[in-house]
mmCIF file as Biopython writes it, N, C-alpha, C and O atoms, coordinates in Angstrom:
data_model
#
loop_
_atom_site.group_PDB
_atom_site.id
_atom_site.type_symbol
_atom_site.label_atom_id
_atom_site.label_alt_id
_atom_site.label_comp_id
_atom_site.label_asym_id
_atom_site.label_entity_id
_atom_site.label_seq_id
_atom_site.pdbx_PDB_ins_code
_atom_site.Cartn_x
_atom_site.Cartn_y
_atom_site.Cartn_z
_atom_site.occupancy
_atom_site.B_iso_or_equiv
_atom_site.auth_seq_id
_atom_site.auth_asym_id
_atom_site.pdbx_PDB_model_num
ATOM 1   N N  . UNK A ? 1  ? 67.337 -107.588 83.385  1.0 0.0 1  A 1 
ATOM 2   C CA . UNK A ? 1  ? 66.067 -106.935 83.367  1.0 0.0 1  A 1 
ATOM 3   C C  . UNK A ? 1  ? 65.574 -106.666 84.790  1.0 0.0 1  A 1 
ATOM 4   O O  . UNK A ? 1  ? 64.369 -106.738 85.031  1.0 0.0 1  A 1 
ATOM 5   N N  . UNK A ? 2  ? 66.457 -106.360 85.738  1.0 0.0 2  A 1 
ATOM 6   C CA . UNK A ? 2  ? 65.982 -106.089 87.088  1.0 0.0 2  A 1 
ATOM 7   C C  . UNK A ? 2  ? 65.026 -104.901 87.111  1.0 0.0 2  A 1 
ATOM 8   O O  . UNK A ? 2  ? 65.252 -103.884 86.454  1.0 0.0 2  A 1 
ATOM 9   N N  . UNK A ? 3  ? 63.973 -105.052 87.870  1.0 0.0 3  A 1 
ATOM 10  C CA . UNK A ? 3  ? 62.989 -103.984 88.004  1.0 0.0 3  A 1 
ATOM 11  C C  . UNK A ? 3  ? 62.557 -103.926 89.454  1.0 0.0 3  A 1 
ATOM 12  O O  . UNK A ? 3  ? 62.306 -104.960 90.074  1.0 0.0 3  A 1 
ATOM 13  N N  . UNK A ? 4  ? 62.468 -102.725 89.995  1.0 0.0 4  A 1 
ATOM 14  C CA . UNK A ? 4  ? 62.026 -102.567 91.381  1.0 0.0 4  A 1 
ATOM 15  C C  . UNK A ? 4  ? 60.878 -101.590 91.408  1.0 0.0 4  A 1 
ATOM 16  O O  . UNK A ? 4  ? 61.052 -100.403 91.133  1.0 0.0 4  A 1 
ATOM 17  N N  . UNK A ? 5  ? 59.718 -102.084 91.737  1.0 0.0 5  A 1 
ATOM 18  C CA . UNK A ? 5  ? 58.527 -101.264 91.904  1.0 0.0 5  A 1 
ATOM 19  C C  . UNK A ? 5  ? 57.982 -101.543 93.293  1.0 0.0 5  A 1 
ATOM 20  O O  . UNK A ? 5  ? 57.860 -102.699 93.696  1.0 0.0 5  A 1 
ATOM 21  N N  . UNK A ? 6  ? 57.660 -100.505 94.012  1.0 0.0 6  A 1 
ATOM 22  C CA . UNK A ? 6  ? 57.085 -100.661 95.350  1.0 0.0 6  A 1 
ATOM 23  C C  . UNK A ? 6  ? 55.588 -100.891 95.204  1.0 0.0 6  A 1 
ATOM 24  O O  . UNK A ? 6  ? 54.891 -100.086 94.586  1.0 0.0 6  A 1 
ATOM 25  N N  . UNK A ? 7  ? 55.096 -101.977 95.764  1.0 0.0 7  A 1 
ATOM 26  C CA . UNK A ? 7  ? 53.673 -102.308 95.710  1.0 0.0 7  A 1 
ATOM 27  C C  . UNK A ? 7  ? 53.165 -102.493 97.133  1.0 0.0 7  A 1 
ATOM 28  O O  . UNK A ? 7  ? 53.908 -102.925 98.014  1.0 0.0 7  A 1 
ATOM 29  N N  . UNK A ? 8  ? 51.927 -102.174 97.347  1.0 0.0 8  A 1 
ATOM 30  C CA . UNK A ? 8  ? 51.295 -102.357 98.648  1.0 0.0 8  A 1 
ATOM 31  C C  . UNK A ? 8  ? 50.464 -103.645 98.604  1.0 0.0 8  A 1 
ATOM 32  O O  . UNK A ? 8  ? 49.819 -103.944 97.598  1.0 0.0 8  A 1 
ATOM 33  N N  . UNK A ? 9  ? 50.487 -104.393 99.690  1.0 0.0 9  A 1 
ATOM 34  C CA . UNK A ? 9  ? 49.638 -105.577 99.795  1.0 0.0 9  A 1 
ATOM 35  C C  . UNK A ? 9  ? 48.226 -105.086 100.104 1.0 0.0 9  A 1 
ATOM 36  O O  . UNK A ? 9  ? 48.023 -104.285 101.016 1.0 0.0 9  A 1 
ATOM 37  N N  . UNK A ? 10 ? 47.248 -105.579 99.330  1.0 0.0 10 A 1 
ATOM 38  C CA . UNK A ? 10 ? 45.861 -105.170 99.505  1.0 0.0 10 A 1 
ATOM 39  C C  . UNK A ? 10 ? 45.006 -106.378 99.865  1.0 0.0 10 A 1 
ATOM 40  O O  . UNK A ? 10 ? 45.413 -107.522 99.662  1.0 0.0 10 A 1 
ATOM 41  N N  . UNK A ? 11 ? 43.835 -106.116 100.393 1.0 0.0 11 A 1 
ATOM 42  C CA . UNK A ? 11 ? 42.897 -107.186 100.728 1.0 0.0 11 A 1 
ATOM 43  C C  . UNK A ? 11 ? 41.883 -107.310 99.596  1.0 0.0 11 A 1 
ATOM 44  O O  . UNK A ? 11 ? 41.290 -106.319 99.170  1.0 0.0 11 A 1 
ATOM 45  N N  . UNK A ? 12 ? 41.689 -108.537 99.114  1.0 0.0 12 A 1 
ATOM 46  C CA . UNK A ? 12 ? 40.691 -108.834 98.089  1.0 0.0 12 A 1 
ATOM 47  C C  . UNK A ? 12 ? 39.861 -109.992 98.633  1.0 0.0 12 A 1 
ATOM 48  O O  . UNK A ? 12 ? 40.327 -111.130 98.674  1.0 0.0 12 A 1 
ATOM 49  N N  . UNK A ? 13 ? 38.643 -109.700 99.047  1.0 0.0 13 A 1 
ATOM 50  C CA . UNK A ? 13 ? 37.824 -110.725 99.690  1.0 0.0 13 A 1 
ATOM 51  C C  . UNK A ? 13 ? 38.493 -111.160 100.976 1.0 0.0 13 A 1 
ATOM 52  O O  . UNK A ? 13 ? 38.810 -110.325 101.823 1.0 0.0 13 A 1 
ATOM 53  N N  . UNK A ? 14 ? 38.712 -112.466 101.136 1.0 0.0 14 A 1 
ATOM 54  C CA . UNK A ? 14 ? 39.402 -112.998 102.315 1.0 0.0 14 A 1 
ATOM 55  C C  . UNK A ? 14 ? 40.884 -113.218 102.075 1.0 0.0 14 A 1 
ATOM 56  O O  . UNK A ? 14 ? 41.577 -113.783 102.921 1.0 0.0 14 A 1 
ATOM 57  N N  . UNK A ? 15 ? 41.373 -112.775 100.929 1.0 0.0 15 A 1 
ATOM 58  C CA . UNK A ? 15 ? 42.767 -113.005 100.559 1.0 0.0 15 A 1 
ATOM 59  C C  . UNK A ? 15 ? 43.558 -111.709 100.560 1.0 0.0 15 A 1 
ATOM 60  O O  . UNK A ? 15 ? 42.986 -110.622 100.635 1.0 0.0 15 A 1 
ATOM 61  N N  . UNK A ? 16 ? 44.871 -111.831 100.476 1.0 0.0 16 A 1 
ATOM 62  C CA . UNK A ? 16 ? 45.756 -110.695 100.272 1.0 0.0 16 A 1 
ATOM 63  C C  . UNK A ? 16 ? 46.252 -110.755 98.837  1.0 0.0 16 A 1 
ATOM 64  O O  . UNK A ? 16 ? 46.393 -111.839 98.271  1.0 0.0 16 A 1 
ATOM 65  N N  . UNK A ? 17 ? 46.517 -109.597 98.245  1.0 0.0 17 A 1 
ATOM 66  C CA . UNK A ? 17 ? 46.938 -109.549 96.841  1.0 0.0 17 A 1 
ATOM 67  C C  . UNK A ? 17 ? 48.045 -108.518 96.661  1.0 0.0 17 A 1 
ATOM 68  O O  . UNK A ? 17 ? 48.132 -107.535 97.396  1.0 0.0 17 A 1 
ATOM 69  N N  . UNK A ? 18 ? 48.874 -108.767 95.679  1.0 0.0 18 A 1 
ATOM 70  C CA . UNK A ? 18 ? 49.905 -107.831 95.246  1.0 0.0 18 A 1 
ATOM 71  C C  . UNK A ? 18 ? 49.691 -107.633 93.756  1.0 0.0 18 A 1 
ATOM 72  O O  . UNK A ? 18 ? 49.647 -108.610 93.007  1.0 0.0 18 A 1 
ATOM 73  N N  . UNK A ? 19 ? 49.559 -106.403 93.313  1.0 0.0 19 A 1 
ATOM 74  C CA . UNK A ? 19 ? 49.376 -106.163 91.892  1.0 0.0 19 A 1 
ATOM 75  C C  . UNK A ? 19 ? 50.726 -106.194 91.183  1.0 0.0 19 A 1 
ATOM 76  O O  . UNK A ? 19 ? 51.761 -105.891 91.778  1.0 0.0 19 A 1 
ATOM 77  N N  . UNK A ? 20 ? 50.701 -106.561 89.912  1.0 0.0 20 A 1 
ATOM 78  C CA . UNK A ? 20 ? 51.907 -106.589 89.088  1.0 0.0 20 A 1 
ATOM 79  C C  . UNK A ? 20 ? 51.872 -105.341 88.207  1.0 0.0 20 A 1 
ATOM 80  O O  . UNK A ? 20 ? 50.961 -105.184 87.394  1.0 0.0 20 A 1 
ATOM 81  N N  . UNK A ? 21 ? 52.850 -104.457 88.361  1.0 0.0 21 A 1 
ATOM 82  C CA . UNK A ? 21 ? 52.860 -103.248 87.532  1.0 0.0 21 A 1 
ATOM 83  C C  . UNK A ? 21 ? 52.904 -103.603 86.049  1.0 0.0 21 A 1 
ATOM 84  O O  . UNK A ? 21 ? 53.488 -104.615 85.661  1.0 0.0 21 A 1 
ATOM 85  N N  . UNK A ? 22 ? 52.283 -102.762 85.224  1.0 0.0 22 A 1 
ATOM 86  C CA . UNK A ? 22 ? 52.214 -103.025 83.787  1.0 0.0 22 A 1 
ATOM 87  C C  . UNK A ? 22 ? 53.599 -103.229 83.177  1.0 0.0 22 A 1 
ATOM 88  O O  . UNK A ? 22 ? 53.768 -104.091 82.315  1.0 0.0 22 A 1 
ATOM 89  N N  . UNK A ? 23 ? 54.584 -102.456 83.607  1.0 0.0 23 A 1 
ATOM 90  C CA . UNK A ? 23 ? 55.932 -102.586 83.038  1.0 0.0 23 A 1 
ATOM 91  C C  . UNK A ? 23 ? 56.531 -103.955 83.335  1.0 0.0 23 A 1 
ATOM 92  O O  . UNK A ? 23 ? 57.216 -104.532 82.491  1.0 0.0 23 A 1 
ATOM 93  N N  . UNK A ? 24 ? 56.277 -104.471 84.524  1.0 0.0 24 A 1 
ATOM 94  C CA . UNK A ? 24 ? 56.784 -105.803 84.897  1.0 0.0 24 A 1 
ATOM 95  C C  . UNK A ? 24 ? 56.012 -106.880 84.141  1.0 0.0 24 A 1 
ATOM 96  O O  . UNK A ? 24 ? 56.611 -107.834 83.644  1.0 0.0 24 A 1 
ATOM 97  N N  . UNK A ? 25 ? 54.690 -106.740 84.050  1.0 0.0 25 A 1 
ATOM 98  C CA . UNK A ? 25 ? 53.870 -107.705 83.313  1.0 0.0 25 A 1 
ATOM 99  C C  . UNK A ? 25 ? 54.322 -107.788 81.860  1.0 0.0 25 A 1 
ATOM 100 O O  . UNK A ? 25 ? 54.419 -108.879 81.298  1.0 0.0 25 A 1 
ATOM 101 N N  . UNK A ? 26 ? 54.597 -106.643 81.254  1.0 0.0 26 A 1 
ATOM 102 C CA . UNK A ? 26 ? 55.073 -106.643 79.854  1.0 0.0 26 A 1 
ATOM 103 C C  . UNK A ? 26 ? 56.431 -107.339 79.746  1.0 0.0 26 A 1 
ATOM 104 O O  . UNK A ? 26 ? 56.646 -108.149 78.844  1.0 0.0 26 A 1 
ATOM 105 N N  . UNK A ? 27 ? 57.334 -107.026 80.654  1.0 0.0 27 A 1 
ATOM 106 C CA . UNK A ? 27 ? 58.684 -107.610 80.612  1.0 0.0 27 A 1 
ATOM 107 C C  . UNK A ? 27 ? 58.634 -109.129 80.764  1.0 0.0 27 A 1 
ATOM 108 O O  . UNK A ? 27 ? 59.452 -109.836 80.176  1.0 0.0 27 A 1 
ATOM 109 N N  . UNK A ? 28 ? 57.681 -109.635 81.548  1.0 0.0 28 A 1 
ATOM 110 C CA . UNK A ? 28 ? 57.560 -111.079 81.784  1.0 0.0 28 A 1 
ATOM 111 C C  . UNK A ? 28 ? 56.541 -111.745 80.877  1.0 0.0 28 A 1 
ATOM 112 O O  . UNK A ? 28 ? 56.313 -112.951 80.972  1.0 0.0 28 A 1 
ATOM 113 N N  . UNK A ? 29 ? 55.926 -110.960 79.994  1.0 0.0 29 A 1 
ATOM 114 C CA . UNK A ? 29 ? 54.899 -111.461 79.085  1.0 0.0 29 A 1 
ATOM 115 C C  . UNK A ? 29 ? 53.734 -112.090 79.851  1.0 0.0 29 A 1 
ATOM 116 O O  . UNK A ? 29 ? 53.190 -113.112 79.432  1.0 0.0 29 A 1 
ATOM 117 N N  . UNK A ? 30 ? 53.357 -111.480 80.967  1.0 0.0 30 A 1 
ATOM 118 C CA . UNK A ? 30 ? 52.203 -111.932 81.740  1.0 0.0 30 A 1 
ATOM 119 C C  . UNK A ? 30 ? 50.951 -111.336 81.117  1.0 0.0 30 A 1 
ATOM 120 O O  . UNK A ? 30 ? 50.925 -110.159 80.757  1.0 0.0 30 A 1 
ATOM 121 N N  . UNK A ? 31 ? 49.914 -112.153 80.994  1.0 0.0 31 A 1 
ATOM 122 C CA . UNK A ? 31 ? 48.631 -111.726 80.463  1.0 0.0 31 A 1 
ATOM 123 C C  . UNK A ? 31 ? 47.552 -112.041 81.490  1.0 0.0 31 A 1 
ATOM 124 O O  . UNK A ? 31 ? 47.726 -112.920 82.334  1.0 0.0 31 A 1 
ATOM 125 N N  . UNK A ? 32 ? 46.446 -111.326 81.415  1.0 0.0 32 A 1 
ATOM 126 C CA . UNK A ? 32 ? 45.314 -111.610 82.292  1.0 0.0 32 A 1 
ATOM 127 C C  . UNK A ? 32 ? 44.888 -113.068 82.090  1.0 0.0 32 A 1 
ATOM 128 O O  . UNK A ? 32 ? 44.747 -113.526 80.956  1.0 0.0 32 A 1 
ATOM 129 N N  . UNK A ? 33 ? 44.687 -113.787 83.183  1.0 0.0 33 A 1 
ATOM 130 C CA . UNK A ? 33 ? 44.268 -115.181 83.113  1.0 0.0 33 A 1 
ATOM 131 C C  . UNK A ? 33 ? 45.416 -116.179 83.156  1.0 0.0 33 A 1 
ATOM 132 O O  . UNK A ? 33 ? 45.179 -117.375 83.320  1.0 0.0 33 A 1 
ATOM 133 N N  . UNK A ? 34 ? 46.671 -115.711 83.011  1.0 0.0 34 A 1 
ATOM 134 C CA . UNK A ? 34 ? 47.814 -116.621 83.128  1.0 0.0 34 A 1 
ATOM 135 C C  . UNK A ? 34 ? 47.831 -117.232 84.519  1.0 0.0 34 A 1 
ATOM 136 O O  . UNK A ? 34 ? 47.387 -116.616 85.488  1.0 0.0 34 A 1 
ATOM 137 N N  . UNK A ? 35 ? 48.342 -118.437 84.603  1.0 0.0 35 A 1 
ATOM 138 C CA . UNK A ? 35 ? 48.492 -119.098 85.896  1.0 0.0 35 A 1 
ATOM 139 C C  . UNK A ? 35 ? 49.946 -118.973 86.325  1.0 0.0 35 A 1 
ATOM 140 O O  . UNK A ? 35 ? 50.865 -119.096 85.515  1.0 0.0 35 A 1 
ATOM 141 N N  . UNK A ? 36 ? 50.132 -118.728 87.616  1.0 0.0 36 A 1 
ATOM 142 C CA . UNK A ? 36 ? 51.483 -118.595 88.152  1.0 0.0 36 A 1 
ATOM 143 C C  . UNK A ? 36 ? 51.612 -119.434 89.415  1.0 0.0 36 A 1 
ATOM 144 O O  . UNK A ? 36 ? 50.621 -119.741 90.078  1.0 0.0 36 A 1 
ATOM 145 N N  . UNK A ? 37 ? 52.833 -119.794 89.733  1.0 0.0 37 A 1 
ATOM 146 C CA . UNK A ? 37 ? 53.152 -120.500 90.963  1.0 0.0 37 A 1 
ATOM 147 C C  . UNK A ? 37 ? 53.967 -119.550 91.827  1.0 0.0 37 A 1 
ATOM 148 O O  . UNK A ? 37 ? 54.955 -118.974 91.373  1.0 0.0 37 A 1 
ATOM 149 N N  . UNK A ? 38 ? 53.546 -119.392 93.074  1.0 0.0 38 A 1 
ATOM 150 C CA . UNK A ? 38 ? 54.300 -118.591 94.037  1.0 0.0 38 A 1 
ATOM 151 C C  . UNK A ? 38 ? 55.080 -119.538 94.926  1.0 0.0 38 A 1 
ATOM 152 O O  . UNK A ? 38 ? 54.528 -120.510 95.443  1.0 0.0 38 A 1 
ATOM 153 N N  . UNK A ? 39 ? 56.374 -119.255 95.108  1.0 0.0 39 A 1 
ATOM 154 C CA . UNK A ? 39 ? 57.209 -120.085 95.963  1.0 0.0 39 A 1 
ATOM 155 C C  . UNK A ? 39 ? 57.944 -119.200 96.951  1.0 0.0 39 A 1 
ATOM 156 O O  . UNK A ? 39 ? 58.429 -118.125 96.597  1.0 0.0 39 A 1 
ATOM 157 N N  . UNK A ? 40 ? 58.024 -119.657 98.189  1.0 0.0 40 A 1 
ATOM 158 C CA . UNK A ? 40 ? 58.800 -118.957 99.208  1.0 0.0 40 A 1 
ATOM 159 C C  . UNK A ? 40 ? 60.235 -119.470 99.098  1.0 0.0 40 A 1 
ATOM 160 O O  . UNK A ? 40 ? 60.507 -120.640 99.367  1.0 0.0 40 A 1 
ATOM 161 N N  . UNK A ? 41 ? 61.142 -118.590 98.705  1.0 0.0 41 A 1 
ATOM 162 C CA . UNK A ? 41 ? 62.533 -118.981 98.491  1.0 0.0 41 A 1 
ATOM 163 C C  . UNK A ? 41 ? 63.304 -118.921 99.799  1.0 0.0 41 A 1 
ATOM 164 O O  . UNK A ? 41 ? 64.041 -119.846 100.140 1.0 0.0 41 A 1 
ATOM 165 N N  . UNK A ? 42 ? 63.131 -117.844 100.514 1.0 0.0 42 A 1 
ATOM 166 C CA . UNK A ? 42 ? 63.725 -117.659 101.834 1.0 0.0 42 A 1 
ATOM 167 C C  . UNK A ? 42 ? 62.830 -116.666 102.555 1.0 0.0 42 A 1 
ATOM 168 O O  . UNK A ? 42 ? 61.928 -116.093 101.944 1.0 0.0 42 A 1 
ATOM 169 N N  . UNK A ? 43 ? 63.059 -116.459 103.810 1.0 0.0 43 A 1 
ATOM 170 C CA . UNK A ? 43 ? 62.191 -115.545 104.551 1.0 0.0 43 A 1 
ATOM 171 C C  . UNK A ? 43 ? 62.169 -114.166 103.902 1.0 0.0 43 A 1 
ATOM 172 O O  . UNK A ? 43 ? 63.208 -113.533 103.719 1.0 0.0 43 A 1 
ATOM 173 N N  . UNK A ? 44 ? 60.976 -113.716 103.561 1.0 0.0 44 A 1 
ATOM 174 C CA . UNK A ? 44 ? 60.816 -112.395 102.966 1.0 0.0 44 A 1 
ATOM 175 C C  . UNK A ? 44 ? 60.993 -112.338 101.470 1.0 0.0 44 A 1 
ATOM 176 O O  . UNK A ? 44 ? 60.942 -111.251 100.894 1.0 0.0 44 A 1 
ATOM 177 N N  . UNK A ? 45 ? 61.204 -113.491 100.802 1.0 0.0 45 A 1 
ATOM 178 C CA . UNK A ? 45 ? 61.428 -113.512 99.359  1.0 0.0 45 A 1 
ATOM 179 C C  . UNK A ? 45 ? 60.529 -114.551 98.704  1.0 0.0 45 A 1 
ATOM 180 O O  . UNK A ? 45 ? 60.435 -115.687 99.169  1.0 0.0 45 A 1 
ATOM 181 N N  . UNK A ? 46 ? 59.866 -114.150 97.613  1.0 0.0 46 A 1 
ATOM 182 C CA . UNK A ? 46 ? 59.060 -115.100 96.843  1.0 0.0 46 A 1 
ATOM 183 C C  . UNK A ? 46 ? 59.495 -115.052 95.379  1.0 0.0 46 A 1 
ATOM 184 O O  . UNK A ? 46 ? 60.054 -114.059 94.912  1.0 0.0 46 A 1 
ATOM 185 N N  . UNK A ? 47 ? 59.228 -116.139 94.673  1.0 0.0 47 A 1 
ATOM 186 C CA . UNK A ? 47 ? 59.372 -116.146 93.223  1.0 0.0 47 A 1 
ATOM 187 C C  . UNK A ? 47 ? 57.985 -116.345 92.631  1.0 0.0 47 A 1 
ATOM 188 O O  . UNK A ? 47 ? 57.113 -116.965 93.240  1.0 0.0 47 A 1 
ATOM 189 N N  . UNK A ? 48 ? 57.800 -115.809 91.439  1.0 0.0 48 A 1 
ATOM 190 C CA . UNK A ? 48 ? 56.552 -115.968 90.703  1.0 0.0 48 A 1 
ATOM 191 C C  . UNK A ? 48 ? 56.913 -116.535 89.345  1.0 0.0 48 A 1 
ATOM 192 O O  . UNK A ? 48 ? 57.678 -115.923 88.599  1.0 0.0 48 A 1 
ATOM 193 N N  . UNK A ? 49 ? 56.372 -117.696 89.016  1.0 0.0 49 A 1 
ATOM 194 C CA . UNK A ? 49 ? 56.663 -118.338 87.726  1.0 0.0 49 A 1 
ATOM 195 C C  . UNK A ? 49 ? 55.376 -118.642 86.982  1.0 0.0 49 A 1 
ATOM 196 O O  . UNK A ? 49 ? 54.432 -119.205 87.537  1.0 0.0 49 A 1 
ATOM 197 N N  . UNK A ? 50 ? 55.359 -118.261 85.728  1.0 0.0 50 A 1 
ATOM 198 C CA . UNK A ? 50 ? 54.224 -118.573 84.864  1.0 0.0 50 A 1 
ATOM 199 C C  . UNK A ? 50 ? 54.281 -120.063 84.526  1.0 0.0 50 A 1 
ATOM 200 O O  . UNK A ? 50 ? 55.358 -120.602 84.276  1.0 0.0 50 A 1 
ATOM 201 N N  . UNK A ? 51 ? 53.128 -120.725 84.519  1.0 0.0 51 A 1 
ATOM 202 C CA . UNK A ? 51 ? 53.079 -122.151 84.187  1.0 0.0 51 A 1 
ATOM 203 C C  . UNK A ? 51 ? 52.105 -122.373 83.044  1.0 0.0 51 A 1 
ATOM 204 O O  . UNK A ? 51 ? 51.097 -121.678 82.919  1.0 0.0 51 A 1 
ATOM 205 N N  . UNK A ? 52 ? 52.425 -123.356 82.215  1.0 0.0 52 A 1 
ATOM 206 C CA . UNK A ? 52 ? 51.501 -123.735 81.139  1.0 0.0 52 A 1 
ATOM 207 C C  . UNK A ? 52 ? 50.633 -124.892 81.632  1.0 0.0 52 A 1 
ATOM 208 O O  . UNK A ? 52 ? 50.823 -125.380 82.746  1.0 0.0 52 A 1 
ATOM 209 N N  . UNK A ? 53 ? 49.689 -125.327 80.812  1.0 0.0 53 A 1 
ATOM 210 C CA . UNK A ? 53 ? 48.749 -126.370 81.233  1.0 0.0 53 A 1 
ATOM 211 C C  . UNK A ? 53 ? 49.447 -127.674 81.601  1.0 0.0 53 A 1 
ATOM 212 O O  . UNK A ? 53 ? 49.056 -128.328 82.568  1.0 0.0 53 A 1 
ATOM 213 N N  . UNK A ? 54 ? 50.481 -128.066 80.841  1.0 0.0 54 A 1 
ATOM 214 C CA . UNK A ? 54 ? 51.204 -129.309 81.133  1.0 0.0 54 A 1 
ATOM 215 C C  . UNK A ? 54 ? 51.899 -129.208 82.485  1.0 0.0 54 A 1 
ATOM 216 O O  . UNK A ? 54 ? 51.813 -130.125 83.301  1.0 0.0 54 A 1 
ATOM 217 N N  . UNK A ? 55 ? 52.592 -128.086 82.723  1.0 0.0 55 A 1 
ATOM 218 C CA . UNK A ? 55 ? 53.263 -127.893 84.010  1.0 0.0 55 A 1 
ATOM 219 C C  . UNK A ? 55 ? 52.258 -127.874 85.153  1.0 0.0 55 A 1 
ATOM 220 O O  . UNK A ? 55 ? 52.527 -128.415 86.225  1.0 0.0 55 A 1 
ATOM 221 N N  . UNK A ? 56 ? 51.100 -127.253 84.931  1.0 0.0 56 A 1 
ATOM 222 C CA . UNK A ? 56 ? 50.072 -127.176 85.963  1.0 0.0 56 A 1 
ATOM 223 C C  . UNK A ? 56 ? 49.590 -128.575 86.330  1.0 0.0 56 A 1 
ATOM 224 O O  . UNK A ? 56 ? 49.432 -128.882 87.512  1.0 0.0 56 A 1 
ATOM 225 N N  . UNK A ? 57 ? 49.353 -129.425 85.334  1.0 0.0 57 A 1 
ATOM 226 C CA . UNK A ? 57 ? 48.925 -130.804 85.598  1.0 0.0 57 A 1 
ATOM 227 C C  . UNK A ? 57 ? 49.999 -131.537 86.397  1.0 0.0 57 A 1 
ATOM 228 O O  . UNK A ? 57 ? 49.693 -132.202 87.386  1.0 0.0 57 A 1 
ATOM 229 N N  . UNK A ? 58 ? 51.258 -131.418 85.969  1.0 0.0 58 A 1 
ATOM 230 C CA . UNK A ? 58 ? 52.345 -132.108 86.666  1.0 0.0 58 A 1 
ATOM 231 C C  . UNK A ? 58 ? 52.522 -131.587 88.089  1.0 0.0 58 A 1 
ATOM 232 O O  . UNK A ? 58 ? 52.839 -132.353 88.999  1.0 0.0 58 A 1 
ATOM 233 N N  . UNK A ? 59 ? 52.319 -130.296 88.278  1.0 0.0 59 A 1 
ATOM 234 C CA . UNK A ? 59 ? 52.421 -129.718 89.613  1.0 0.0 59 A 1 
ATOM 235 C C  . UNK A ? 59 ? 51.336 -130.289 90.517  1.0 0.0 59 A 1 
ATOM 236 O O  . UNK A ? 59 ? 51.591 -130.600 91.680  1.0 0.0 59 A 1 
ATOM 237 N N  . UNK A ? 60 ? 50.115 -130.427 89.975  1.0 0.0 60 A 1 
ATOM 238 C CA . UNK A ? 60 ? 49.008 -130.964 90.781  1.0 0.0 60 A 1 
ATOM 239 C C  . UNK A ? 60 ? 49.247 -132.400 91.205  1.0 0.0 60 A 1 
ATOM 240 O O  . UNK A ? 60 ? 48.787 -132.813 92.269  1.0 0.0 60 A 1 
ATOM 241 N N  . UNK A ? 61 ? 49.967 -133.177 90.382  1.0 0.0 61 A 1 
ATOM 242 C CA . UNK A ? 61 ? 50.229 -134.560 90.761  1.0 0.0 61 A 1 
ATOM 243 C C  . UNK A ? 61 ? 51.584 -134.693 91.441  1.0 0.0 61 A 1 
ATOM 244 O O  . UNK A ? 61 ? 52.043 -135.805 91.698  1.0 0.0 61 A 1 
ATOM 245 N N  . UNK A ? 62 ? 52.226 -133.566 91.732  1.0 0.0 62 A 1 
ATOM 246 C CA . UNK A ? 62 ? 53.454 -133.582 92.514  1.0 0.0 62 A 1 
ATOM 247 C C  . UNK A ? 62 ? 54.702 -133.953 91.752  1.0 0.0 62 A 1 
ATOM 248 O O  . UNK A ? 62 ? 55.669 -134.411 92.361  1.0 0.0 62 A 1 
ATOM 249 N N  . UNK A ? 63 ? 54.723 -133.775 90.430  1.0 0.0 63 A 1 
ATOM 250 C CA . UNK A ? 63 ? 55.886 -134.168 89.622  1.0 0.0 63 A 1 
ATOM 251 C C  . UNK A ? 63 ? 56.919 -133.049 89.539  1.0 0.0 63 A 1 
ATOM 252 O O  . UNK A ? 63 ? 58.118 -133.323 89.501  1.0 0.0 63 A 1 
ATOM 253 N N  . UNK A ? 64 ? 56.479 -131.807 89.510  1.0 0.0 64 A 1 
ATOM 254 C CA . UNK A ? 64 ? 57.388 -130.688 89.290  1.0 0.0 64 A 1 
ATOM 255 C C  . UNK A ? 64 ? 57.653 -129.952 90.594  1.0 0.0 64 A 1 
ATOM 256 O O  . UNK A ? 64 ? 56.732 -129.688 91.367  1.0 0.0 64 A 1 
ATOM 257 N N  . UNK A ? 65 ? 58.918 -129.622 90.833  1.0 0.0 65 A 1 
ATOM 258 C CA . UNK A ? 65 ? 59.301 -128.787 91.942  1.0 0.0 65 A 1 
ATOM 259 C C  . UNK A ? 65 ? 59.698 -127.431 91.382  1.0 0.0 65 A 1 
ATOM 260 O O  . UNK A ? 65 ? 60.725 -127.327 90.712  1.0 0.0 65 A 1 
ATOM 261 N N  . UNK A ? 66 ? 58.919 -126.395 91.635  1.0 0.0 66 A 1 
ATOM 262 C CA . UNK A ? 66 ? 59.199 -125.088 91.082  1.0 0.0 66 A 1 
ATOM 263 C C  . UNK A ? 66 ? 60.134 -124.269 91.950  1.0 0.0 66 A 1 
ATOM 264 O O  . UNK A ? 66 ? 60.409 -123.116 91.617  1.0 0.0 66 A 1 
ATOM 265 N N  . UNK A ? 67 ? 60.634 -124.814 93.048  1.0 0.0 67 A 1 
ATOM 266 C CA . UNK A ? 67 ? 61.599 -124.067 93.851  1.0 0.0 67 A 1 
ATOM 267 C C  . UNK A ? 67 ? 62.932 -124.034 93.121  1.0 0.0 67 A 1 
ATOM 268 O O  . UNK A ? 67 ? 63.385 -125.057 92.607  1.0 0.0 67 A 1 
ATOM 269 N N  . UNK A ? 68 ? 63.570 -122.855 93.071  1.0 0.0 68 A 1 
ATOM 270 C CA . UNK A ? 68 ? 64.848 -122.752 92.355  1.0 0.0 68 A 1 
ATOM 271 C C  . UNK A ? 68 ? 65.952 -123.514 93.042  1.0 0.0 68 A 1 
ATOM 272 O O  . UNK A ? 68 ? 67.086 -123.524 92.563  1.0 0.0 68 A 1 
#
């Protein structure tokens, strides 16, 4: 399911943001309000993983490593 969409980094308040194209959101079953973890895999590469409430709790207490 490889997909390549060019996105521009935008400024939102004091943060930077990247929008997720609708086609990619559908393919990954991302919904508004979902929580995701961003990980730097190597220079210039990130992964985005959806997390559920249990994973989020474990991540906050340092139990889960989401790096591939």
